[in-house]
N, C-alpha and C positions, 0 to 999 in steps of 0.2 A: 503494500499500501504504499510505504511510503518516497517509490519512486514512480506514482502516479499523481500528476502537477493538479488535476483535474476529476474528480467523484461525482455522479450523484447518485444517491440509492435511495427508490422507490418514493421519487421525488412527484406533489401531485399540486397544481395550480386550481384554482375557484377563481373565476367571477361573480359569486353571487351564485344563484343554482348554473352557471354556465362553466363545463369544465371542460379547461383551455390544453393541459395536460394530466394522465391517470400514471400513479404506479409505474414511472420510468426509470431506470436504472442504465449508467453508461460509466465509463473510464477513459481518461484518457493517459496514452505513453506520453513519456517525457519523450519531448522532440520529433513527435508526431504529428500528423500534418493532418487533422481530421476533416470530412468534409462530411454538411450534414444537406441531405439533398430532398428534396417532395414537392409536390404541390402546392402552387397557395391558397394561402389560409390554414394552414396543416400547423401552425406551429413552431413555426423555424426560426424566425426574429424575438419570440416571446420565449425557446426556449434557449437564446444566448442571450437576451436578457438577465434571464436566471444566473448564467453561467458569469456575466460580469456583475450579479452583486446587484444590479439597477429593481429588479423585483425580489422578493420573499417566497419564497416554497409555502404556498398549507399547507402541504405536513413535509415531510419527510428532509433528507441530506444531503447540503451540498458543503464538499470540500474541493479549499481551492489553496494550493500548496507555495501557489506563483502568483505574482504582482502579477498584474494583467490588466494590457490595455484595449479598447474597443474601435473598431474601424463602423460605422454605423454607414445606412447610405447615407443619410438626410446632411445637410450640412452647418458641421460646427465650429466653424473657426470662427475666430476674432474679431471681427469687422474693424477693429483701431489700429489692430497689427499688422506689416505686411509677412506677405507671403513669407521670408525669413524668421522674423518674428514668429509667426505660428508656430513656426517650427521647434526653431527653440526655446517658444515657452511651453514645448510639450515634455520637454526633457524630465522627468522627475527629482535629477541630482542636483540641475537649478546651474551646471556647471557651466552654460553658455555654448558649448560644444559647438562648432561650427558647422554649420547645417547642410556645407557644400556638399558632399556624399550624397546626400539626403536629396537637396534638390537637382544631382546631376542623375541621381535614380528615374526622377520624374520626369526627367527632361524638361525641367523649367527654370534652369538659372537663368535664364536672361530676364524673368519675372519675379525673381526677389524681392525684389520693391515694390513690389502692385502690391495694391492690399483687393480683401478679397470681391466687391461688385467689380471690380477691375476685371475678372477674371467668371470662365463660362462652368457652368452646372459638372464637367468632367474633368477641370482644370482643377476644381474645388476638391472632388473627392481625391484629384494625384497628391494634393497636399495633407488633405486627413492618412493617407496609407506611411505618408513622409513622416507624420509628424508622431505616428507611432512606433516606427523604427526609430528615428532619434530618440525615442522613452527611454530605447534600451531595455525593453518587457521581456524577461520570457517565454511570456505568455500570449499570446495575441488572437485576439475575436473577432472573425471581420463578419461584417454582415451583407453580403450585396459587396462586397467593395468595387467592382468593373460595371457596373452595371449603366453608369453614365459614359462610358468612355467609347472611342471608336473602334474597330475590331483592328486595328492595327496594333496600336496603345495597350490596346485589352493584353493581345496575346504578347506584348513584349513587356509588360508590367506583370501578366502570371509565370512567363522566365526568368526571369531580374528577381519576383517575391522567393520563388522555390530555392534559389542562388542563396539567397541573402541568408533565408529562413534555416538552413541546412549547415551552411557556413557558421552560423551564430551559434544555432545548436538550440534556435525555436520553438516551442511547441505552438502549435496554434489550432482554429476551431475555423471553420468557414461555412457560411450558410449560405450557397445561392440556391438559383432555380435552373443554370446551366450544366447541363450532366457535362459537354463536354468540356466547360471547365473541372465541374468537379472529378473526371477522368483525369485531365491532363496534372491537375496538384495533388490528389491525398494519395498518402500509404493507404489510407482507410476511409471507405461511402459509408453511411449509415443514410436509410430510404425511411424517411418518416410518412406517417400518411395521418391520418385525424379531420376533424378534434372527435375525440383529445389525442393530441401530439402521443404517437406509438413505434418502434422503430420495429419495421416490417422486414428489413434484409441487413444485411452487413458483410460489405465486399471489400477484402481485401485485394489489395492491387497492385499485383507483381506486373512489374514492368516488363514481363517478356510475353505477356498476354495481350493479343489486338485489344487495341482501345473497342473496337465494333464490337467485341464481344462482354463487353460491361456495360458499355450502353443499352445494347439488348438486354445486357439484365436489370439494369436500373427500372428499364420502361416496361418490366415483363412485375418487377416491382410492386410497381403505381399502379399496373391494370390498362398497361399499352403491348403495342407489340411494332419493334422495328419495321419498317417497310426499307 
């Protein structure tokens, strides 16, 4: 257990009479990239919010042994700070580490002195990812972080993010509706259905296995067949 940075045991979450999550148990391994997929409304983002500590379960337990940082879909940048200042502000150590590497990763060095209102939605989302990396958190939770990016930028960011996470030994949980993204990034995929949220399949992604075979299994798990 001590090597598990995150563990949920028999977690339930209710909103009045509505049961969003019921009796859900899962663990995250150290340095693992876990991806959660499932149809809209099944409880993926709610589950991530519980992991982050932004919501408390009605019953059950959540144990988190590493400090975490969350990247949400929405814009959480501070409007009175520049891109560079927003990234530096994210550092929990407040050591004002040079944000150049993070800016280089997201391809926005020339926008370092711009303010959030001068950026597109996709650019803001890239800054959110850079802030999480700048904070050097050993556990990063991501909620559809690439959803506002164009295809080529999304593809590049996936590859860069995966490399950085592996190089820095970061444990990660990603929520996404993009099955191809899940297969490309994950060490393990949980397929969610609901509500109430429940795990219908668990897939260990073998790098030697054809991606199409993993995609087909995910589609079958959610009641769809690959065409």
